[in-house]
N, C-alpha and C positions, 0 to 999 in steps of 0.2 A: 125379663124376656128370656125364654129358654133358647139354648143353642142347639141347632140341628146339626147332626154329624154326617149328613149325607155325602158331601163332597170329600172330606178327608177319609171316611170309611171306604168309599168307592175306590179312591186312589190306592189305599192300603191293600184292598182286596185285589185290585188289578195288578199290583206289583207282585203279589204272591202267585196269582194265576199265571202271570207271564213267566215266572220262574218254574212253574209246573208244566210248561209247554213240552210236549213230547212224551208225557206220561200217558197212561192208559185209563180208560173208563171214566169214572166220575172225578178222578183226581184233576182233570183239566178244567172242569166246570164248577165243581163244588168247592167253595172256599175252605170249608172245614177239612175236607179230605186233602185238598191241595196243600194246606198249611202243614198238616202232619207229614205228607210226603216230602215236601221241600225241606223241612227240618231234618228228616231222616237222611235225605240225599246229601245235605250239607255235612252231616256227621260222617257219612261214608266217604265223601270227598276229602275231608280233613284227615281221616284215618289212612286212606289209600294214597295220599300224597307222600306219607311216610313209608308205607309198605312198598311203594313203587321203587324207592331207592334200594330196599332190601332185595326185591325181585331182580332188579337189574344187576346188582352185584353178583347174585347167584348165576345169572346168565353169563356174565363175563367170566366167572371162574370156570363154568362148564366149557366155554369156548376155548379158554386157555389150556385147560386140562386135555381136551381133545387134540388140540394142535401140538401140545407138548408130547403126548403119547405117540403121535406119528413120528416124532423126532427122537424117540427112545428114552424119554424121561417122564416124570410125573409132575403134576401141578405142585405138590409139596416140595419136591426136590428142586424144581425150577425157582420157586419163590425163595427158598433158603439160599440157593446159589446166587440169586440176584442180590440178596442182602449182603452176602460175603463179598461179591464183586463190586458192591457199592453202586449198583445201577438202580436209580430211583425212578422207576416207571410205575404208575398206578395200574390197577387191573383193567380200567376202562381203555387206556391206551394200549396195553398189551393185547387185549381182546381185539381191538380194531386192527392192530398189526397182524395178529394171527389170521384174521379173516381177509383183509385186503392186501397185505404185504407179506406173504409167507416167507420170502427170502430174507427180509429184514428180521422177521421173527426167528428164523433159523439161526441167524448170526447172533441174536441176543441169547438164544438157548446155548449156543456154542460158548459164548462168553461166560454164561452162568455155570456151565459144567467145569 
């Protein structure tokens, strides 16, 4: 007796079509195009989860540099001064301080000088 694959195949197709929700044109209805699009989208998401960390670090450095220059120093001199003063704050925290607590950031810069 032969085995019909209707139910498992339909379930598999529905899973892929569901993942392709929000895409355009035939990618939402055609299984073949949806499968290609979903595979590519998953590759992009894997790659960009790593790139996001890189982008955020660049943003933090830009913010710290801008705030440091307002206080008469540069990013490089500030980071070097923090290492000498043995102040262990990472760039994310420094950036947050520069944006939300300028007075506290100014005190840290004073210590680093």
